[in-house]
N, C-alpha and C positions, 0 to 999 in steps of 0.2 A: 500481626505479631510484632512486638517491639523487643529488640535485642540490644544489650550493652556491648559495644565493640570499640576496640582501639584499632586505628588504622595507621600503619607505617607505610610511607610511600617514598620511592626512589625512581624518579622519572628520567634520570640522566641529565646531562648538561643542557641540552636543548629541549627538555621535556615540556609538556603543556601544564606548567604550574598554575597559570591563570585558570585553566579548566578545573584542576583538582581543588584549587582554593575556592572557586565558585561553587563546586559541588559540595565541599565541606561546609561553607558558610550557609548555603541554602538549607542545610540539614541541622544547623545549630551546633556544629562540632566545636569542641574546646581544644585549644592548643596545649600540647603536653611536651614541648621541646622540639628540636629540629626534626621536621618531617614525621611527627607523630601527633595524632589527634584522637580525641575521645568523643563518641556520640551515642545517642540512643537512636537506633535505626529501625524505622518501620518497614516491614516487608511481609510478603505472603509467600510461603514456600521456603526452600532451603536458603539459609542466610548467605552462604558463599556464592551460590549461583545468582541470587538477587543482587548482591553487591557487584559481581562481575558484569552483569547486564547493565545495571544502573550506571556504574562508573563509565563503562565503555561507550554508553550513549552520550555522555557529556564531556569526556576527556579524551583527547587524541593520544592514543597509546601506541608505542612501537615495540620492537623486539628487546629494547633495553629497559623498558618500564617494568617496575616491580611494585606490587602492592600486597601487603601482608595484613591479615586481620587476626586479632586476638579477641576471644570471646569466652563467656561462660557457657558450658554445655553440660547439662545434667550434673551440676555441681563441680565440674572440673574446668580448669582453664585450658583452652585449646587454641592453637594457632595454625593458620594455613595460608598459603599464597592464594590470593584472589587473581592476581595477574603475575606472570613471571615465575621464577623458581629460585631456589637457593644457589648461591655461588660460594666459591672458596672464600673463607673469611680472611680479611686483610691482616689479621693478627696471627694467622697460622705460622708456626716456625719461630715465634718470639719467646715462647715459654721454655722453661727448663724441662728436660725429659730425663727420666731415671732409666737410662739404658745401661743396665749392669751386665749385659750379656758379654761373653768372651768371644771375640772374633777369631776364627781359625782359617788358615789358607790350606 
């Protein structure tokens, strides 16, 4: 099966960027900005599991590595971490909040 997928990767300061670049290049990925690539990915079975296995076989990953895949699934755009998990956003706390509640002691 072939799936259209965008890959976002954050491997940390000392991450294996040569490994991920080699993996992306060998699959004909297109650059879409800093740390984002687009590709048509050939796989058999669950897309996320296939990506996880395929990438981990060719890229040295550690506990700081994060890879996120965005794909079309049954007509909906879906995203999921292939490696790692969501962190607190660096922009949290910068926006205005409408906290109109009255404080009482």
